[in-house]
N, C-alpha and C positions, 0 to 999 in steps of 0.2 A: 649698503646695509639697509634692511627694512626698518621702517619705523614701527613703534609699538602698535600704533593704530592699524597699519597695514597687516601686521602679523595677526592681530586680533580678528580682523575682518577675514583673513585667510582661514584661521582656525574655526570661526563661526560658520563659514561656508562648508568646510569639511564636516563639521558636526551636523549641519543640516542635511548634507548629502548622506552621511552615515545613518541618520535617523530615517530618511526616506528608504534607504536600502534595507534597513532592519524591518521596516513595516512591510515592504515587498516580500522579503524572505519569510516573515511570519505568516503572511497571507498564503503564500505558496505552501508552506509547511502544513497549515490547516487543511488546504485542499488535498495534499498528498495523504494526510492522515485519514481523511474521509474516504479516499480511494482505497487505502489499505484496509480500513474497516469493512468496506463493501466487498473487497476481494476475499477477505477472511471469512465473511459470512457466506459468500457464494461457494467457497471451498468446502465449508462445513456441510452445506446443502448437497454438494456433489458427492462428498464422502458418504453421507447418509444414503443417497440414492444408489451408489455402487454397492454398499453393504446390503441394502434391501434387495437389490437385484441378485446379489450373490446368494442370499438366503433363499430366495424364490427358486433360483437355479438348482441349488442343492436339494431342495424339497421336491421339485418337479422331476429331477433325474434319479431320485432314490429308487423307484421301482423299475427303472430301465436297466435291462441286462446288457452288458457290453458284448459285442460279437467276439467269437473266438479268433485268435490270431492263427494264421496259417504258416 
């Protein structure tokens, strides 16, 4: 059977390990959130570019007559 002191030391070690892991996970979470924010911003830019190109394409092709089908 473990003594109270041994058990306390074991628990303190576990708490220290858990705190270190929580700090590591928090740091990684912050990094991932930054990446998500950047990707969402880039996605918005790309959507705007596609919409702009689609509008230009519709405007440029308005006067073009399609060839007859045979």
